[in-house]
C-alpha positions as semicolon CSV with decimal commas, in nm:
position;residue;x (nm);y (nm);z (nm)
1;M;4,357;-10,691;7,575
2;G;4,199;-10,475;7,354
3;S;3,909;-10,670;7,261
4;T;3,550;-10,602;7,352
5;S;3,279;-10,823;7,502
6;L;2,924;-10,778;7,479
7;F;2,665;-10,944;7,665
8;I;2,356;-10,852;7,526
9;G;2,031;-10,994;7,685
10;A;1,683;-10,988;7,894
11;P;1,708;-10,823;8,267
12;G;1,786;-11,112;8,438
13;T;2,028;-11,372;8,211
14;G;2,362;-11,294;8,364
15;K;2,522;-11,002;8,191
16;T;2,631;-10,806;8,459
17;F;2,784;-11,084;8,657
18;L;2,991;-11,247;8,374
19;S;3,088;-10,880;8,306
20;R;3,186;-10,907;8,645
21;A;3,350;-11,218;8,633
22;L;3,583;-11,071;8,351
23;A;3,666;-10,709;8,567
24;Y;3,754;-10,974;8,868
25;K;3,957;-11,231;8,664
26;A;4,167;-10,867;8,481
27;C;4,241;-10,743;8,888
28;T;4,361;-11,091;8,971
29;Q;4,630;-10,997;8,717
30;N;4,712;-10,617;8,805
31;R;4,510;-10,453;8,553
32;R;4,328;-10,125;8,588
33;V;3,965;-10,149;8,603
34;V;3,640;-9,928;8,587
35;T;3,347;-10,034;8,639
36;A;3,015;-9,826;8,609
37;S;2,645;-9,823;8,468
38;A;2,621;-9,623;8,165
39;T;2,421;-9,355;8,326
40;K;2,634;-9,309;8,609
41;M;2,951;-9,302;8,361
42;L;2,751;-8,995;8,119
43;N;2,678;-8,837;8,421
44;E;3,016;-8,782;8,586
45;L;3,113;-8,723;8,207
46;H;2,861;-8,468;8,213
47;A;2,922;-8,264;8,495
48;A;3,271;-8,231;8,413
49;D;3,180;-8,126;8,118
50;I;2,998;-7,820;8,240
51;H;3,274;-7,799;8,545
52;A;3,537;-7,720;8,266
53;N;3,716;-8,096;8,449
54;I;3,654;-8,357;8,164
55;E;4,013;-8,421;8,057
56;R;4,058;-8,550;8,368
57;T;3,688;-8,741;8,402
58;L;3,723;-8,886;8,046
59;R;4,085;-8,985;8,121
60;K;3,938;-9,215;8,381
61;Y;3,733;-9,432;8,127
62;E;3,942;-9,430;7,866
63;R;4,267;-9,524;7,999
64;A;4,184;-9,834;8,198
65;D;4,256;-10,167;8,061
66;L;3,929;-10,299;8,138
67;L;3,643;-10,043;8,080
68;V;3,320;-10,247;8,222
69;I;2,979;-10,028;8,085
70;D;2,706;-10,188;8,257
71;D;2,343;-10,169;8,108
72;F;2,456;-9,930;7,834
73;A;2,178;-9,858;7,575
74;V;1,914;-9,881;7,790
75;L;1,805;-9,572;7,848
76;E;1,743;-9,262;7,580
77;M;2,094;-9,047;7,556
78;D;2,069;-8,693;7,496
79;A;2,282;-8,506;7,220
80;A;2,566;-8,448;7,519
81;Q;2,575;-8,746;7,656
82;A;2,556;-8,981;7,361
83;K;2,887;-8,705;7,230
84;L;3,046;-8,808;7,572
85;A;2,949;-9,189;7,524
86;F;3,124;-9,144;7,133
87;Q;3,436;-9,014;7,299
88;V;3,505;-9,262;7,555
89;I;3,447;-9,567;7,319
90;S;3,613;-9,418;7,030
91;E;3,963;-9,304;7,195
92;R;3,893;-9,697;7,346
93;Y;3,867;-9,855;7,008
94;E;4,145;-9,635;6,871
95;H;4,423;-9,707;7,159
96;H;4,307;-10,079;7,131
97;R;4,158;-10,075;7,493
98;S;3,913;-10,384;7,593
99;T;3,607;-10,268;7,657
100;A;3,281;-10,477;7,807
101;I;2,929;-10,380;7,791
102;T;2,645;-10,538;7,880
103;T;2,287;-10,420;7,710
104;N;1,923;-10,524;7,721
105;R;1,863;-10,403;7,325
106;P;1,978;-10,565;7,040
107;F;2,214;-10,314;6,783
108;K;1,918;-10,262;6,611
109;E;1,693;-10,068;6,839
110;W;1,981;-9,872;6,963
111;T;1,856;-9,593;6,729
112;K;1,586;-9,529;6,967
113;V;1,841;-9,456;7,244
114;F;2,043;-9,241;7,054
115;P;1,922;-8,897;6,935
116;D;2,122;-8,954;6,608
117;A;2,135;-9,301;6,390
118;L;2,441;-9,273;6,245
119;N;2,610;-9,186;6,635
120;A;2,443;-9,507;6,679
121;Q;2,575;-9,705;6,396
122;V;2,937;-9,594;6,452
123;I;2,956;-9,685;6,822
124;A;2,782;-10,016;6,756
125;E;3,056;-10,078;6,457
126;R;3,286;-9,947;6,669
127;L;3,260;-10,181;6,989
128;T;3,154;-10,525;6,700
129;D;3,446;-10,493;6,519
130;R;3,703;-10,665;6,793
131;A;3,429;-10,807;6,969
132;E;3,267;-11,175;7,114
133;L;2,970;-11,128;7,110
134;F;2,722;-11,307;7,429
135;D;2,369;-11,335;7,263
136;L;2,197;-11,391;7,604
137;L;1,840;-11,251;7,409
138;N;1,695;-11,566;7,419
139;A;1,827;-11,725;7,769
140;R;1,562;-11,738;8,059
141;S;1,585;-11,534;8,352
142;Y;1,793;-11,614;8,675
143;R;1,586;-11,404;8,894
144;I;1,250;-11,545;8,794
145;H;1,395;-11,901;8,872
146;K;1,493;-11,761;9,171
147;S;1,160;-11,621;9,369
């Protein structure tokens, strides 16, 4: 454990399916796994911060053997959400915990999502330092073929 899997690509290219397959494999090895959309995770953390319960909620995301964050850096974040995302990613990076991220945006576009370009850069660097990158940007959508 301790690595990052980054699935970057257009909608419908299998990013979520692949990240869930990793989660399933980790579960079969009796690992603690947490999966959440970025929006759900950040909203839950923000609510916990408001209600003075942030430490317990942060631990849920920071201490899992594998954290799968779906649709990361897709929607714009406010300063509070960016701070919380930074906290989770940094803590996982420092303690060599495995993380799987799916996103529709290449890293160069993350500055459109984060209110601070430096925050976007630091998070991207921590995610890519020990990462396997799965570039699905030029892949065809499975959803289009199904319909």
